C-alpha positions in Angstrom: -9.8 -32.8 -15.0 -10.0 -32.5 -11.2 -11.0 -29.2 -9.7 -7.3 -28.7 -8.3 -5.8 -29.0 -11.7 -8.2 -26.5 -13.1 -6.3 -23.3 -14.5 -6.6 -20.2 -12.2 -8.8 -17.6 -14.0 -6.9 -14.1 -14.3 -8.5 -10.7 -14.6 -6.1 -7.9 -15.7 -7.0 -4.2 -15.0 -4.5 -1.6 -16.3 -5.1 1.9 -18.1 -2.4 0.9 -20.5 -3.5 -1.7 -23.1 0.1 -2.3 -23.9 0.7 -3.7 -20.3 -2.4 -5.7 -20.7 -1.0 -7.1 -23.9 2.3 -7.7 -22.4 0.9 -9.8 -19.5 -1.3 -11.7 -21.9 1.9 -12.6 -23.9 3.6 -13.8 -20.8 1.0 -16.0 -19.8 0.5 -17.8 -23.2 1.4 -21.1 -23.3 1.1 -21.5 -19.2 -1.8 -24.1 -18.8 -2.0 -23.3 -15.1 -3.3 -19.8 -16.0 -6.3 -18.6 -18.2 -6.9 -14.9 -18.8 -10.6 -14.7 -18.2 -11.1 -10.9 -18.7 -9.4 -7.6 -19.1 -10.2 -4.0 -19.0 -8.8 -0.4 -18.9 -11.1 0.9 -16.6 -11.4 0.1 -12.9 -15.2 0.9 -12.9 -15.8 -1.5 -15.8 -13.8 -4.2 -14.0 -16.2 -4.2 -11.0 -19.1 -4.6 -13.3 -17.4 -7.4 -15.1 -16.4 -9.3 -12.0 -20.1 -9.8 -11.3 -20.5 -11.7 -14.3 -17.5 -13.7 -14.8 -15.5 -16.2 -12.4 -12.1 -14.8 -11.4 -9.5 -16.4 -9.1 -6.8 -13.6 -9.2 -7.0 -9.9 -10.1 -4.0 -8.1 -11.5 -4.5 -4.6 -11.1 -2.3 -1.5 -11.8 -1.8 0.9 -8.7 -2.0 4.3 -10.4 -5.0 4.6 -12.6 -7.1 7.8 -13.3 -10.7 7.8 -11.8 -10.2 5.1 -9.4 -6.8 4.0 -7.9 -5.5 0.5 -7.2 -6.1 0.9 -3.6 -9.8 1.9 -4.0 -10.4 -0.9 -6.7 -8.8 -3.4 -4.3 -10.7 -2.5 -1.3 -14.0 -2.7 -3.4 -13.1 -6.1 -5.0 -12.2 -7.6 -1.4 -15.4 -6.3 0.1 -17.7 -7.5 -2.7 -15.7 -10.6 -4.0 -13.5 -11.9 -0.9 -12.6 -14.9 -2.7 -10.6 -13.0 -5.4 -7.0 -12.8 -4.7 -5.2 -9.7 -5.8 -1.8 -8.8 -7.4 -0.8 -5.3 -7.7 1.5 -4.0 -10.3 3.1 -0.5 -10.2 6.1 1.5 -11.8 7.3 2.7 -8.4 7.6 0.9 -5.1 6.7 3.7 -2.6 6.3 2.4 1.0 3.1 4.2 1.7 1.4 3.0 -1.4 2.6 -0.5 -0.7 1.3 -0.2 2.7 -2.2 1.2 1.6 -2.6 -1.8 -0.9 -1.6 -4.3 1.8 -4.1 -2.7 3.9 -6.6 -3.0 1.0 -6.0 -6.7 1.2 -3.8 -7.5 -1.6 -1.7 -10.9 -1.8 1.2 -9.4 -3.9 2.9 -6.6 -5.1 5.7 -6.5 -8.1 7.0 -3.8 -10.4 6.1 -3.4 -13.8 9.8 -3.9 -14.8 9.6 -7.5 -13.6 10.0 -10.2 -16.0 8.0 -13.2 -17.0 9.7 -15.5 -14.4 8.7 -13.2 -11.4 5.2 -12.7 -12.8 4.6 -16.5 -13.0 6.3 -16.9 -9.7 3.9 -14.3 -8.1 0.9 -15.7 -9.7 1.7 -19.2 -8.7 2.5 -18.5 -5.0 -0.7 -16.5 -4.8 -2.9 -19.2 -6.3 -1.5 -21.6 -3.8 -2.7 -19.2 -0.8 0.7 -17.4 -0.1 1.8 -14.0 -0.7 4.2 -12.6 -2.9 6.2 -9.3 -2.7 8.9 -8.6 -5.0 12.5 -8.1 -3.8 12.6 -4.5 -4.5 9.1 -4.1 -2.6 10.4 -6.2 0.3 13.4 -4.0 0.5 11.0 -0.6 0.5 8.9 -2.3 3.2 11.9 -3.0 5.3 13.3 0.7 4.9 10.0 1.9 5.9 9.7 -0.3 9.1 13.3 0.9 10.0 12.4 4.6 9.6 9.1 4.2 11.7 11.0 2.5 14.4 13.3 5.6 14.6 10.4 8.1 14.2 8.8 6.4 17.1 11.7 7.0 19.7 10.0 10.0 20.9 10.9 10.8 24.6 8.4 11.2 27.2 8.9 14.9 27.3 8.5 15.2 23.5 5.1 13.5 23.6 4.0 15.6 26.3 4.8 18.5 24.2 2.9 17.2 21.3 -0.2 16.8 23.7 0.3 20.3 24.6 0.5 21.5 20.9 -2.8 19.4 20.3 -4.4 21.8 23.0 -3.2 24.8 20.9 -0.8 25.8 23.6 1.7 28.4 22.4 5.6 28.1 22.9 5.1 30.3 25.9 2.3 28.5 27.6 4.3 25.2 27.2 7.6 26.8 28.6 5.5 28.2 31.5 3.7 24.9 32.4 7.0 22.7 32.0 9.1 25.5 33.8 11.6 25.4 30.8 12.6 28.0 28.7 11.1 29.0 25.3 14.1 28.3 23.4 14.1 24.7 24.9 10.5 24.3 23.8 11.6 25.3 20.3 14.4 22.8 20.2 12.0 20.1 21.4 9.6 21.3 18.5 12.4 21.0 15.8 13.4 17.5 17.2 9.8 16.3 17.2 9.3 17.5 13.6 12.5 15.8 12.7 11.7 12.4 14.2 8.2 12.4 12.9 9.3 13.6 9.4 6.6 16.4 9.4 7.0 20.1 8.5 3.7 21.6 9.9 1.5 21.5 13.1 -1.1 19.8 10.9 1.1 17.2 9.7 2.4 16.4 13.2 -0.9 16.3 14.7 -2.0 13.8 11.8 0.8 11.7 12.5 0.3 11.7 16.3 -3.4 10.9 15.6 -2.6 7.9 13.4 -0.2 6.5 15.8 -2.5 7.0 18.8 0.0 9.4 20.6 -2.8 11.6 21.3 
């Protein structure tokens, strides 16, 4: 058998054995895939990956002790050739973004059926990425929301930078020659646009997007 036709070796990590058993069942009778290993502890998975050959890691996103994000980062750092498919009960855009940043090749929900699992693994094995329909929708919504958030005016950005310098509403008003009420209105609009509730949250948002 040529190397190209060798089955792709799968490793499964999930803190629920029932999920692992379910994936094993769905992959039964699929000659293109073979489950080379499994475990319920992310730290154990890292050790096992040192001893066995694996092409694709299927990992849960939310696990106690070590999240799927942390595990993915470690795996891509130590075993860059291993591709990763993430599984989750929920498709939260922030978590999806963190997993993508960690280097995953695909993300599907746990309510996905056998057909989608096989499709995801097949595409990932072929060097492509795969994100389920609900995951793609969440990413699109997040992108649209971020675009709306970034529509800060020059004056609003100026005020954010003044807030970062610990200037009070009165200080800002005097510096910009506007009323304190106008400054307060700007602050409310800024918090709304950035989807933050506190100065700390606003500054974190601004730092991450290099506004300040």
